[in-house]
Structures are given as structure tokens and as C-alpha cells.
C-alpha positions in Angstrom: 92.4 53.5 48.2 93.9 56.9 48.0 97.6 57.2 48.8 98.7 59.0 52.0 99.5 62.6 51.4 103.2 63.5 51.7 104.1 65.9 54.4 106.8 68.5 53.9 109.0 68.2 57.0 110.3 71.7 56.6 106.9 73.3 57.2 106.4 74.7 60.7 103.9 72.4 62.3 102.9 75.0 65.0 99.2 75.7 64.7 98.2 79.0 63.2 96.6 81.4 65.6 98.4 79.9 68.7 99.5 82.6 71.0 103.0 82.5 72.3 104.2 83.7 75.7 106.1 86.9 75.9 109.4 85.2 76.8 109.0 82.6 74.0 108.3 85.4 71.5 111.3 87.3 72.5 113.6 84.3 72.8 114.5 84.4 69.1 114.9 88.2 69.0 118.6 89.0 69.2 118.6 92.5 67.9 116.1 95.4 67.8 113.6 95.1 65.1 114.0 97.5 62.2 111.2 100.1 61.5 109.9 99.8 58.0 107.5 101.8 56.0 104.2 100.0 55.4 103.2 99.1 51.9 100.8 101.7 50.5 98.2 98.9 49.9 98.3 98.0 53.6 98.0 101.7 54.6 95.0 102.2 52.4 93.2 99.0 53.6 93.8 100.1 57.2 92.4 103.5 56.5 89.4 102.0 54.7 88.6 99.8 57.6 88.4 102.9 59.9 86.2 104.9 57.5 84.0 102.1 56.1 83.1 100.0 59.1 79.8 98.6 57.6 77.7 99.0 54.4 75.7 101.8 56.1 78.9 103.9 56.4 79.6 103.6 52.8 76.1 104.6 51.9 76.2 107.6 54.2 79.3 108.8 52.4 77.7 108.3 49.0 74.5 110.1 50.1 76.5 113.1 51.3 78.5 113.3 48.1 75.2 113.2 46.1 73.7 116.0 48.1 76.9 118.1 47.8 76.5 117.6 44.1 73.2 119.4 44.1 71.0 116.4 43.5 67.2 116.6 43.8 66.6 112.9 43.5 68.4 109.9 45.1 67.7 106.3 44.4 69.3 103.6 46.6 69.4 99.9 45.6 70.5 97.3 48.1 71.2 93.5 47.9 72.2 91.3 50.9 72.3 94.2 53.3 74.7 96.1 51.0 77.4 93.5 51.1 76.6 92.1 47.7 75.4 95.3 46.0 75.0 98.9 47.1 74.0 101.3 44.4 73.1 105.0 44.6 71.9 107.1 41.6 71.5 110.8 41.6 70.7 113.7 39.2 73.5 116.0 40.4 76.2 117.9 38.6 78.1 114.8 37.6 81.8 114.4 37.4 84.0 115.7 34.6 85.7 113.1 32.5 89.1 114.7 33.2 88.6 114.1 36.9 87.8 110.4 36.6 91.4 109.1 36.7 92.1 110.6 40.2 88.5 110.2 41.5 89.3 107.3 43.8 92.8 108.4 44.9 93.1 109.4 48.6 92.8 113.1 49.6 91.4 114.2 46.2 88.5 116.5 46.7 86.8 119.5 45.2 85.5 120.9 48.5 88.6 122.5 50.1 92.1 123.6 49.1 93.8 124.6 52.3 93.6 123.6 56.0 92.1 127.0 56.8 89.1 126.1 54.6 88.0 123.6 57.4 87.0 126.6 59.6 84.3 127.6 57.1 83.5 124.2 55.6 79.9 124.0 54.4 79.8 120.7 52.7 79.4 117.2 54.0 82.6 115.8 52.7 86.1 117.4 52.7 88.8 114.8 53.1 88.4 112.9 49.8 88.7 109.5 51.4 85.3 107.9 50.9 85.5 106.6 47.4 89.2 105.8 47.8 88.4 103.7 50.9 85.5 101.9 49.1 87.7 101.1 46.1 90.2 99.3 48.3 87.7 96.9 49.8 85.1 96.5 47.1 84.6 96.5 43.3 83.6 100.1 42.4 81.9 101.3 39.2 81.1 104.9 38.5 78.8 106.1 35.7 78.5 109.9 35.4 77.5 112.6 33.0 77.8 116.4 33.3 75.3 118.9 32.0 77.7 119.9 29.1 78.7 116.4 28.1 77.1 114.7 25.1 77.3 111.2 26.7 78.0 109.5 30.0 81.2 107.8 31.0 81.7 104.6 33.0 84.8 103.8 34.9 85.9 100.8 37.1 88.2 101.2 40.0 90.4 98.9 42.0 92.6 100.0 44.9 92.2 103.7 44.1 93.1 103.5 40.4 91.2 102.9 37.1 90.9 99.3 36.3 89.6 97.4 33.2 86.1 96.0 33.2 87.5 92.7 32.0 91.1 91.4 31.8 92.8 92.5 28.6 90.6 95.6 28.1 91.6 99.2 28.5 91.1 100.9 31.9 90.1 104.3 30.3 86.6 105.5 31.0 84.2 104.3 28.3 81.5 106.5 26.8 77.9 105.1 27.1 74.4 106.4 27.1 73.2 107.8 30.3 71.3 110.6 32.0 72.8 113.6 33.8 74.1 112.8 37.3 76.1 110.0 38.8 75.5 106.4 39.5 77.9 104.6 41.9 77.8 100.9 42.2 79.6 99.1 45.1 79.8 95.3 44.7 81.2 92.6 47.0 82.0 94.9 49.9 84.8 93.6 52.1 85.6 90.8 49.6 89.3 91.0 50.5 88.7 91.5 54.3 87.1 88.1 55.1 87.3 88.7 58.9 85.2 91.9 58.6 82.7 90.3 56.2 82.1 87.3 58.5 81.4 89.7 61.4 78.0 90.8 60.0 75.3 88.6 61.4 72.4 89.1 59.0 71.6 91.0 55.9 68.3 92.2 57.3 70.0 93.8 60.2 72.3 95.7 57.9 69.4 96.7 55.7 67.6 98.1 58.7 70.6 100.3 59.4 70.6 101.5 55.8 66.9 102.4 56.1 67.7 104.4 59.2 70.3 106.5 57.5 68.2 107.0 54.4 65.3 108.0 56.6 67.3 110.5 58.5 68.6 112.3 55.4 65.1 112.0 53.7 63.6 113.9 56.7 66.4 116.6 56.7 67.1 117.3 53.1 64.5 119.7 51.8 63.9 119.6 48.1 65.5 116.2 47.6 63.5 113.0 46.8 64.6 109.7 48.3 63.8 106.1 47.5 65.3 102.9 48.8 64.5 99.3 47.9 65.9 95.8 47.9 67.3 94.4 44.7 64.7 92.3 42.9 61.7 93.8 44.6 59.2 96.0 42.8 58.1 98.1 45.7 60.2 100.6 47.5 60.7 100.5 51.3 61.2 104.3 51.6 59.8 106.9 49.2 59.7 110.7 49.7 58.9 113.4 47.2 61.1 116.5 46.7 58.1 118.8 47.3 57.0 117.2 50.6 57.1 119.2 53.8 59.1 118.0 56.8 56.0 116.8 58.6 54.9 114.8 55.5 58.4 113.2 55.3 58.2 112.2 58.9 54.8 110.8 58.4 55.9 108.7 55.4 58.9 107.3 57.3 57.9 107.2 60.9 54.2 107.0 60.7 51.1 109.1 61.4 51.3 108.4 65.2 54.4 110.5 65.3 53.4 113.1 62.7 50.1 113.9 64.3 51.7 114.9 67.6 54.5 117.1 66.3 55.2 120.6 67.3 57.7 122.9 65.7 60.3 124.8 67.7 63.1 127.2 67.0 66.1 128.5 69.0 68.9 130.9 68.4 71.4 133.0 70.2 73.9 135.3 68.6 76.2 135.2 71.6 76.8 131.5 71.1 76.6 131.7 67.3 73.9 129.1 66.6 70.4 128.7 65.1 68.3 125.6 65.6 65.0 124.4 64.3 63.2 121.2 64.5 60.1 119.2 65.3 59.4 117.3 68.5 56.4 115.3 69.8 54.1 116.7 72.5 53.0 115.1 75.7 50.5 112.8 74.0 53.2 110.7 72.4 55.8 108.6 74.1 57.7 105.4 73.3 60.2 103.2 75.2 63.2 104.6 73.4 64.1 108.1 72.4 64.3 108.7 68.6 66.7 111.6 67.9 67.4 112.8 64.4 70.3 115.2 65.0 72.0 117.2 62.3 74.7 119.7 63.1 75.5 122.0 60.1 73.4 119.5 58.0 75.6 116.6 59.0 74.0 113.5 60.7 75.8 113.0 64.0 75.3 111.5 67.4 75.5 113.4 70.7 75.0 111.6 74.0 74.9 115.0 75.8 72.1 116.3 73.6 70.1 113.1 73.9 70.3 113.0 77.7 69.4 116.7 77.9 66.3 116.2 75.8 65.3 113.1 77.8 65.7 115.2 81.0 63.6 117.9 79.5 60.7 115.5 78.8 60.9 113.8 82.2 58.5 116.5 83.5 56.0 116.0 80.7 55.9 112.2 80.0 55.1 109.3 82.2 57.9 107.2 83.7 59.6 105.2 81.0 58.3 107.4 78.2 60.6 109.0 75.6 60.0 111.4 72.7 60.7 111.7 69.0 62.8 114.7 68.1 64.2 116.0 64.9 66.8 118.8 65.5 68.7 120.7 62.9 71.5 122.8 64.5 73.4 125.4 62.5 76.5 126.7 64.2 79.1 129.2 62.9 81.6 127.0 61.0 84.6 128.5 62.8 83.1 127.3 66.1 82.9 123.6 64.9 85.6 121.1 64.6 84.3 118.5 62.1 87.6 116.6 61.7 87.5 114.6 65.0 86.1 111.2 63.8 87.0 109.0 60.8 83.3 108.6 59.8 82.4 112.2 60.8 79.9 110.7 63.2 80.9 113.1 65.9 81.8 116.8 65.9 83.1 119.2 68.6 81.8 122.7 69.0 82.4 125.5 71.4 80.0 126.4 74.3 78.2 123.0 74.0 76.7 123.2 77.5 75.3 126.7 77.0 73.8 125.8 73.5 72.2 122.6 74.8 70.7 124.4 77.8 69.2 127.1 75.6 67.7 124.7 73.2 66.2 122.6 75.9 64.8 125.7 77.6 63.1 126.7 74.3 61.7 123.1 73.9 60.4 123.2 77.5 58.7 126.5 76.9 57.1 125.2 73.7 55.9 122.1 75.5 54.4 124.1 78.3 52.5 126.3 75.8 50.9 123.4 74.0 50.5 121.1 77.0 47.0 122.4 77.8 45.2 119.1 76.9 46.1 115.4 76.9 44.7 112.6 74.9 44.0 109.3 76.5 42.9 106.1 74.7 39.8 104.5 76.1 38.1 101.2 75.3 34.4 100.8 74.5 32.5 98.4 76.7 32.1 95.1 74.8 28.6 93.7 74.3 27.5 91.4 77.1 30.0 92.8 79.7 28.5 93.8 83.1 28.7 97.3 84.3 30.6 97.8 87.6 28.2 98.2 90.5 28.6 100.4 93.5 28.8 99.2 97.1 27.0 100.8 100.0 30.1 102.9 100.8 30.1 104.3 97.3 33.1 102.3 96.0 32.8 100.7 92.6 33.2 96.9 92.2 32.7 94.6 89.3 30.9 91.2 89.3 33.3 89.6 86.9 36.6 88.2 88.0 37.8 86.6 84.8 40.3 89.3 84.0 43.9 88.5 84.6 45.2 90.7 87.5 48.2 92.9 86.7 51.3 91.8 88.6 52.1 94.1 91.5 55.6 95.5 91.4 57.8 94.8 94.4 58.2 97.7 96.7 62.0 97.1 97.0 62.3 97.9 93.2 60.4 101.2 93.4 62.6 104.3 92.8 61.7 107.8 93.6 62.5 109.9 90.5 60.5 113.1 91.0 62.9 115.7 92.4 59.9 117.7 93.7 59.0 115.1 96.3 59.8 115.7 99.9 63.4 116.1 100.8 65.4 115.9 104.0 65.4 119.6 104.5 61.6 119.6 104.8 61.9 117.4 107.8 63.9 119.9 109.9 62.0 121.6 112.7 60.6 125.0 112.0 62.8 126.6 114.6 65.8 126.4 112.2 64.3 129.0 110.0 62.6 131.3 112.4 65.7 133.5 113.0 65.9 134.3 109.3 63.1 136.8 109.8 64.7 138.5 112.8 65.8 142.0 111.7 69.4 143.0 112.3 70.4 145.8 114.5 70.8 148.1 111.5 67.3 147.3 110.4 68.2 145.2 107.3 67.1 141.6 106.6 69.7 138.9 106.5 68.9 137.9 103.0 69.4 141.5 101.8 73.1 141.1 102.8 73.7 138.6 100.0 75.9 139.8 97.2 74.0 141.0 94.2 75.9 139.7 91.2 75.4 141.3 87.8 76.4 139.4 84.7 77.5 141.1 81.5 78.3 139.5 78.1 81.5 140.3 76.4 82.2 140.3 72.6 85.4 138.3 73.0 85.5 135.4 70.4 85.8 131.9 71.9 89.2 130.3 71.6 89.7 126.7 70.5 92.5 125.4 72.7 95.1 123.4 70.8 97.8 123.2 73.4 99.2 119.7 73.6 99.7 119.9 77.4 96.1 120.8 78.0 94.9 117.9 75.8 97.2 115.6 77.8 95.7 116.8 81.0 92.2 116.2 79.6 93.2 112.7 78.5 94.4 111.9 82.0 91.0 112.8 83.4 89.3 110.6 80.9 91.6 107.7 81.7 90.7 108.0 85.3 87.0 108.0 84.7 84.8 105.7 86.8 81.9 104.8 84.5 79.5 103.6 87.1 80.0 106.6 89.4 79.7 109.0 86.4 76.3 107.4 85.5 75.2 107.8 89.2 75.9 111.5 89.1 74.4 111.9 85.7 71.0 110.6 86.9 71.1 111.3 90.6 68.3 112.9 92.7 69.5 115.4 95.3 68.2 114.6 98.8 69.7 117.3 100.9 72.7 118.7 102.8 73.7 116.6 105.8 76.6 118.4 107.4 77.9 121.8 106.4 81.1 121.4 108.6 82.1 118.1 107.0 80.6 119.2 103.7 78.4 116.1 103.3 75.2 115.8 101.2 73.0 112.9 100.4 71.9 111.8 96.9 69.9 109.0 95.5 71.0 106.9 92.6 68.5 104.2 91.6 67.5 102.2 94.7 70.7 103.3 96.6 71.4 106.2 98.9 74.9 107.8 98.8 76.7 110.1 101.1 78.8 112.5 99.1 81.7 114.7 100.2 80.7 117.7 98.0 83.9 119.4 98.9 85.9 116.6 97.2 83.5 116.4 94.3 83.6 120.2 93.8 87.4 120.1 93.8 87.4 117.5 91.0 84.6 119.3 89.1 86.1 122.7 89.1 89.5 121.3 88.0 87.7 119.7 85.0 85.9 122.9 84.2 89.3 124.6 84.2 90.6 122.2 81.6 87.4 122.2 79.5 87.1 126.0 79.4 90.8 126.7 79.2 91.3 130.1 77.7 87.6 130.9 77.6 86.9 131.7 81.3 84.4 134.4 82.4 85.7 137.0 84.9 84.8 138.2 88.3 85.7 141.8 88.3 86.5 143.8 91.4 85.3 147.4 91.6 87.3 149.1 92.9 90.4 146.8 92.2 92.1 145.2 95.2 95.7 145.8 96.3 97.6 142.5 95.6 100.4 143.2 98.1 97.9 144.0 100.9 96.0 140.7 100.3 99.2 138.7 100.3 100.4 140.4 103.5 97.1 139.6 105.2 97.4 135.9 104.2 101.1 135.7 105.2 100.4 137.3 108.6 97.5 134.8 109.2 99.7 131.9 108.1 102.5 132.9 110.4 100.2 133.4 113.4 98.4 130.1 113.0 101.6 128.0 112.3 103.7 126.6 115.1 106.9 128.3 115.9 109.7 126.5 114.1 112.5 125.0 116.2 115.1 126.4 113.8 114.9 130.2 113.4 116.3 129.8 109.9 113.0 128.1 108.9 111.0 131.1 109.9 109.9 133.6 107.3 109.4 137.3 107.1 105.8 138.3 106.2 106.8 141.4 104.1 109.5 139.5 102.2 107.1 136.6 101.3 104.3 138.9 100.2 106.6 141.0 98.0 108.2 137.8 96.5 104.8 136.3 95.5 103.5 139.6 94.3 106.5 140.0 92.0 106.0 136.5 90.6 102.3 137.1 89.8 103.0 140.6 88.3 105.8 139.2 86.1 103.4 136.5 84.7 100.4 138.7 84.4 100.2 138.4 80.6 100.0 134.6 80.7 97.6 134.6 83.6 95.2 137.0 81.8 95.4 135.1 78.4 94.9 131.6 79.8 93.0 132.1 83.0 91.3 135.6 82.7 93.3 136.4 85.9 94.0 140.2 85.4 96.7 142.1 87.4 97.8 145.6 86.6 101.5 146.7 86.4 100.9 148.6 89.7 99.9 145.4 91.4 96.2 145.8 91.5 94.0 142.7 91.3 91.3 143.5 88.7 89.6 140.2 88.0 89.7 136.4 88.8 88.3 133.5 86.7 84.6 132.7 86.8 84.2 128.9 86.6 80.4 128.5 87.2 77.7 131.1 86.5 75.5 131.7 89.5 78.2 130.6 92.0 80.7 133.0 93.6 83.5 131.5 95.8 84.1 132.9 99.3 86.1 136.1 99.1 87.4 135.3 102.6 89.5 132.6 101.0 91.0 134.9 98.3 94.1 136.1 100.2 95.2 132.5 101.0 94.5 131.5 97.4 96.8 134.2 96.1 99.5 133.4 98.6 99.5 129.7 97.6 100.0 130.6 94.0 103.7 131.4 94.8 105.1 128.2 96.4 102.4 125.6 95.2 102.5 126.4 91.5 105.2 125.0 89.3 106.0 128.0 87.1 108.9 126.3 85.3 107.2 123.6 83.2 104.1 124.2 81.1 102.1 121.1 81.9 102.8 121.2 85.6 102.1 124.9 85.7 98.6 124.5 84.2 97.8 121.5 86.3 99.0 123.0 89.7 97.4 126.4 89.0 94.0 124.8 88.1 94.2 122.6 91.2 94.7 125.7 93.4 91.9 127.5 91.5 89.6 124.5 92.1 90.6 124.4 95.8 89.6 128.1 96.1 86.2 127.4 94.5 85.4 124.6 96.9 82.7 125.8 99.4 84.2 126.5 102.8 83.6 124.5 105.9 81.1 126.1 108.3 80.5 125.6 112.1 78.2 122.7 112.8 74.5 123.2 113.1 73.5 123.7 116.7 71.4 121.1 118.5 68.5 121.6 120.9 70.9 122.5 123.7 72.7 125.0 121.5 70.2 127.5 120.2 70.6 128.9 116.7 70.6 132.5 118.0 74.1 132.0 119.4 75.5 131.9 115.9 76.2 135.2 114.2 73.9 136.4 111.5 76.7 136.3 108.9 77.3 132.5 109.5 73.6 131.8 109.3 73.3 133.8 106.1 76.4 132.0 104.6 74.9 128.6 105.6 71.7 129.5 103.7 73.7 130.7 100.7 75.9 127.5 100.5 72.9 125.2 101.0 71.1 126.9 98.1 74.2 126.9 95.9 74.8 123.2 96.6 71.3 122.1 95.8 70.4 124.5 92.9 73.8 125.1 91.2 76.5 122.7 92.1 74.7 119.3 92.0 72.8 120.2 88.8 76.2 121.1 87.3 77.6 117.7 88.5 74.7 116.0 86.7 75.4 117.9 83.5 79.1 117.6 83.0 81.0 115.8 85.8 83.4 113.1 84.9 83.6 111.1 88.1 87.1 109.8 88.6 88.4 106.8 90.5 89.8 109.1 93.3 86.2 109.9 94.4 85.8 106.3 95.4 88.4 106.8 98.2 86.0 108.6 100.6 84.3 111.0 98.2 81.2 108.8 97.7 79.9 106.2 100.2 76.9 104.0 99.8 74.9 104.2 103.0 71.6 102.4 102.1 70.3 100.0 99.6 66.5 99.6 99.3 66.7 95.9 98.5 69.1 95.4 101.4 66.8 97.3 103.8 63.9 95.1 102.8 65.9 92.0 103.6 66.7 93.4 107.0 63.1 94.3 107.9 61.9 90.9 106.6 63.9 89.3 109.4 62.6 91.6 112.1 
């Protein structure tokens, strides 16, 4: 019988992994903990975990390095989903022997020399972290040969440095026979990070992710042959030839059902500095999930905004639940793109994103409309022995067989109206509400002719990438206050109609629910977010001729004094002229900052030349302009940068909110009693709310938690209504 094991009484018997309460953890702390510099090995492993999240990320980095090296052939070999073996072989330029000692050190690269080179980066990689990160969490072997070299060299790496192949041997690169190019072998990925390695559920799932990445680059990289296979298998899973066209590559990877329905499209705009090309399926093809192969400046990235915009474009062409296949290659001027925003370079930021997406979707929609002259439907031949349907006396067809399984009928309480062209609440109004719009004015002009004709001009001013820390903090505060469910409702809502112009209420449908929205409150939040997003890049509303700033302020101060109650203490009263001159001096003194950041231009003589344009197609009420200018004096904190930007943008957003109008008259209060100006303004606001504001909310509104406090109210739920009627 085995003897009992001796227990060391000095060992702490507390179980590993047991959490301690905060007071218990701090009980033994009698002094502040010292700040220490982390060990470089710990730093490198942390960085590696951010960059190489899974085998597919390691492969993506290696593929991009091979393409940057001018390769025309890439071979990928995978074992156990890339965890056991991940090997990529190319025929590129190779790596010089002199560069091998520092190849796997962090921030060693041949693709840029200074930070300014990022503004014109044209390669996939630029940080020099990929191979370094892989060497810290795997066994890395590099075999390479340049064109001028007489032989190849093989080097082994561990933790960013050269390592011997076997203990006791030299770590210097060894000459061997080999062809031109580079072969990188990654073995035992995450061998020293057991928690990360155990997180992978199955090798087949990781292999499918690898096939997806290889397939994306195989479609995009013209003139490069790709192949991918599992270790030990003779046949390849993916094979493309360097001379194959884009359609042939899509056919080999995604099948003929996609390739046979592809249409080519292009889009470009020198104003926004982009060129786009791609292939997308026509109306004959649809699947349950959108397949988007997106490349921005030849870099495979993801973009939720582009995906949603393409799905919205196809909603008018495909049946409900149908989604397209789209390959899009977007080339944007490098100085407009920030590629250094994600550790794995999976996301990029670029200027004028909304305008570029809208233009691309418009061109795709035009292309679809041109080719959507015929539709293909699959039919089934009548099987032998089946009976033809017979016709009844009333001409309706019926069949004598009843063996077919009937299709389950969907419940009515789950049906959702998704077609925005269906009947809206405004179509239910009596015709008398519109008859006065055709009544001529006393001066012989029609009311709609009184609308302001706005002309838009394009300037040559270069967009500015805002790097102010205060603006980034304000943007982060908005993101932190984001209400995910409400944002999704606005992103997929269907506009029903304006309910009350005086209370600024509108109805929207989200799924099977009906919501009442205070569009004044939503506009206030939306225009504040636009101010943060487009900071320093606003359009302008120019006044011709320019307006006298002091006169506008005097007008606003006079109205403010006449409508305010008389203060009990005369000392609290204010002089109109003094207030107007004080605010005017404040704005003129800060005119340079106002023009640079907000496109708010004031001359030295006190003439108002322009104000910011936040949303194209929508002009705020000029009747609110004097009060807006007056509030810039006492309600903007001009002493602190962050508070100044926040309060100014809040006041600007308040100015852009549509004004409240008198209530719509009832049967006992005829429409003709209202002035023509009010009726015209009501029509303008109703059109702007439906055609401009709510589509803008759908595209880019980040609904915050503050909107849940009276801004959006659920007033009907289809399932709840069915339960009510079932009891009646």
C-alpha cells in the first residue's frame, strides 16, 4: 500500500482561482503598490494576443506579406485548423540574409520609415508586428531565397530572436537548397498560451475560417494563384490560376450559381477622392445571408455601414429575406484613410464615409435597374402519373389529389409591413386638408413657389481629420450612452407619418411595434452627433447679402425682454443695446476659431456671412436665427475647450430642430383661417421630416439612453393587440 503523501504545511491551502472580496483583498495592503515596468516577454505576449487572435489572423498577415513581396503564387498548408501547422509558400522577392536576424523583432519593417508615410501607405502591412507576434506564441521557421542569392537560408525564431533548430546548435541562418521566394512555417500555435488554445472548439471550424480568408484574397488579387489544402490530403480545397478572371475566381470558390448571375459595376467621384469597382448578383440570385467581400485600398476589412447600405439597396429588388453576393474593391486616396485603428487591421476609418457609401449604392441601384428587365423562376416538371388540376364551374382551378403536405400558414400577429411604399397615415387624411394649397395668393403666386430655392456648390477645400482630444472625448461619451436596441429600431424603422406638428410627434414602425417619436428631441440629439462627427468639415449656408450681426442680436434681445416677466429687482433687468453689443463683441473676437471649427464666418465689421450646414437638403428656420445668435453669448462656455465645443454644438443642434407650429385645425376650425405662410411651412416641415430627417436617422443616428425618457414611446404591439381582440 502506497504511503500517504506528506503535505507541506507552509503552502497556502487556498484554492487557486478563488475570488476574494474587495475588503479581503485590501486588508493586507498597508501601502500603495509600486508601479513596475513589465517584463519585455510579458509585453510581447500581450501584444501577440491582440494581433493574433486565431490561426486565421496569422494566415491573413502572412498572405498580405507575400502579396506585398510581389508573389504570383501562394500555397497554403494547414493541419488541425492551423493550430498544429500553418505553412505558406510564395515565389516573391524573398528576404535578404542580412535582414534575417531582425526579421522577427517588433516594429521592424521595410514598408515605411516615418509616421508621415502612413498618410500614403500603399502596402498591406506597415507596423512590423506580425512575425514578431507569431514568434512569441508559436515555433516559427523561415526559409527564403532572393533572386541574386545562390542558395536559400533557413532560420528558426523564438520570442522575436534567432533560435537554434536543436539544443547545442548555432542559431545562425543555415544555407540549404530552395527556390526563390519565402516559406514560413508556424507550428504549435498558442503552445505557451493554454487558455487561448483551449478556447478553440474544433479544427474544422478554424479551417473554414481559413478557407474564407484565402477565398477573399483569391478573388481580389489579380495575377496571383492561390491554393489551400489540409496536411496529408492530396487534393486542394481551393485552387485558382493567376490568369483567371475575377468571375472565374468567384466561380471556382463560390460556385456557378453565383457567377452566372453577376453584374459588374463601377463608381467614382473626384470630390470624395475614391474609385470603386466590383461584381454583385442580380435579382435572380438571393440567399439567406449577405456575402460581402470588401476591400478598401486592397485590404480585406469589415464595415457594418456598407453591409447595411447594400442590403437596404437590394430590399427593393429581392424578395423578403433574400440577400445578395457582393464583391467590392474600394480605392480611396491614402491621405483620407486611417489604417492604424485596429490591431488586426480589420477596420479602417475614412473621411466622407456616408457620402461615399450613398454614391456607391446609387450606382449599384442604377445598374440593377438597368439589368432587371427579366427574372428567372425555377419550375418543376409534372411527374408521370400525376393528375392535372381541373377547373370548377366558376373557373377556379382545383386538384383532385390531397396527399401533398399543406404549407403552414404564418400567424397574422407575426406579419410585419416592410414596404415603405404602402399606405401611410397621411393618405388617410381628408382631401380638404390639401385643397387650399391650390388657392392662389393675392399677389398671384402659388404657395409652393414661395419655398426657398437652395443652390448647392462644391468647394475645393480638403477634408480635415480631426485629432483634437476633447472632440474624441465627446464622441466617446456619445458612444458610452448608446442604447443598442433603440439604435437598431431607428436603423430599420419604417416611417408612418407626422402626428402632431405642434408637439413635434411622428409615428414609426419597428418590427411588429408602433412607436411615437418626439422628432424634436431626436433631431436635437442627431444634429449634436453630426456636429461631433463632421467637426471642422461643415458645409456652409451663405447669406447674400450678408446680415448685420448687431441688428439680429438687437432684434432677439428686444423680443426676449418683451416676452420675459418684469423682474422684481430693477438691478436684474438688462439693457437691450448693451447686451447686443456685448454678445456681438464676443463673437467677433472669436471669429477665427468659429470659422475654422464650425464654418461660422463673421467679418471684422460685424457682418454675418455664413453659418454651418449640418444636413444637405434641410435648412433650419431663419426665424430662429436671431435667438440662436443671442444664446451664443451667455449659454456657451468660452473659457474651457471641451465645454466650449459641447455647449456650442448643443446650441447649434437646438437651432436646427424644426420649430413648433400651430396645431392642425379640426372640422370646426377651417384650414383657411391659417395664414398661407404657416400652411406652406407645415408642408415644408412634413416633407423634410419624412424625406430627409428620418432617412438620416436611419443612416447614422446613435440613439442614446436619454431618448428613452420621453423621446420614444411604444404605443402599440401587434401581438398584444391580437391578444386584446381575441378576448373581445
